C-alpha positions in Angstrom: 10.6 -20.4 10.3 11.7 -19.8 6.7 15.4 -20.4 5.9 15.3 -17.4 3.6 13.9 -14.5 5.5 15.2 -11.9 3.0 12.6 -13.2 0.4 9.7 -12.9 2.9 10.9 -9.5 4.0 11.0 -8.3 0.4 7.5 -9.6 -0.2 6.3 -7.9 3.0 7.9 -4.6 1.9 6.4 -4.9 -1.5 2.9 -5.6 -0.1 3.3 -2.7 2.4 4.4 -0.4 -0.5 1.4 -1.4 -2.6 -0.9 -0.9 0.4 0.5 2.6 0.9 -0.1 3.4 -2.7 -3.7 2.1 -2.6 -4.4 4.1 0.6 -2.9 7.2 -0.9 -5.1 6.7 -4.0 -8.2 6.2 -1.9 -7.6 9.3 0.2 -7.0 11.3 -3.0 -10.3 9.9 -4.5 -12.2 10.8 -1.3 -10.8 14.3 -1.4 -11.7 14.7 -5.0 -15.3 13.5 -4.3 -15.6 15.9 -1.4 -14.4 18.7 -3.7 -16.9 17.7 -6.4 -19.8 17.8 -4.0 
């Protein structure tokens, strides 16, 4: 195991945050496309 879990936790939180933003953007794009059609 890593001796500095705080760093790994921070990295995981950042990745999760970015993933959430990407997911939100994708859903918004899908909604926009459905509206355009």
